[in-house]
N, C-alpha and C positions, 0 to 999 in steps of 0.2 A: 503494499499499500504506499502511496505516496505520502510524503511528509506536509505537502501543501493540503492534501485531503484532511489530513489530522487537523491542520490548524484552522482550515474552513470549519471543521465541525465543531471545535471548540470556539470559535467566535459565534457560530449559532447558537451552542448551547448557553453562551455568554449574553444571549439576547441582541447580537449584532445581527444587521441585515446580510444576509449571504443569498446570492442569486443562482449558485450552481448547485442547488441541492439534489438535482436530478444526477447529476455527475458523482456527488459524494454517495449518495444512495446506491448507485449502481458499481462504484467501486468498493463500497462495505459488502455489499452482496457477492460480489465475485470474490472478496476476501476469505468470505465464510463457507461460501460453495468449493474452494480450492481444497480445503482440508476435507470436505465430504468427498468429493471426488478421489482424493488419493486413498481416502480408508476405504470407498468402495471399491477401488482397483487391488487393493492389498487383500481384501475379503474375496475377491474373485481369485486372485493368484492362490492363496491357501486354500480355497475350495477345490481347484484344479489340481493341487499338489497331492490332496490327502489320499485319493485313491492310489496314487503312483506310490506315495509313501507306505502305506498299509501293505499293498501287493509286494513292496521291496522287503518289508518286514515278514510278509508270510515267506517269501523266497528263502529267504536268510535260514528260517527254520531253527535258529538259536538264537542266543544273545549277541548283539552287535553295539558296536559304539556309534555315535552319530557320525563320527568320519567315516568308518566303515559302510554305514548304510549311506551315505552321501555318495562316496565314492562309488557304490554298487548303480544307484539310480540316478546319478547327476544327468546323463545324456535323455532321460526319459521327462525330467521336473520342466515345468514351464521355464520360460524365459526370466530371469530375475528371481527366480527362487534360490537363494543362497544357503549355504553352510550355517549362517547365523538364522536364517528365516526358520530353518529346520528344527535347529534346537530350539527356538520359540516356540516352534508347533508342538514339537514332543513334548516338551516340560509344561506347556500352559494352555496350549488350546486342545490338544489331543491326548491330555494325559488320563483320560477316562477309558481311552482304548489302547493303551500301552502299558506293560509293565515294566517299572523301572528298577534294576538292581543297583542299588550303591554302590559305589567303589570308585576307584581312580584309573580310569575314567568310568562314569556310569554307563553301564550297558542297557539294551533295551530290546523288548520282544512284543509282539501283539498279544492281546488278551484272548 
């Protein structure tokens, strides 16, 4: 968002006459939607990757580390789905679908 937009908004809130309210509103809406679009794209990315990851865990048939799993399925994952995203998904999003065996490093298998 432009600094000028924020300055105009503050001026308006302070009771000053501002003539570009439509521009300010459009820029504020664009800023709010920017994060919503990014979140929606991330949700779609995780949804597309879930079946690949679960299939990879099934094929492994034993406990695997995140690195081992990622190496095995990297070519099948959607573009942009990194090892870090795999770690996040297994530990926070899909933790009800996997078994975690604590260790150094942790290992995972499908429930």
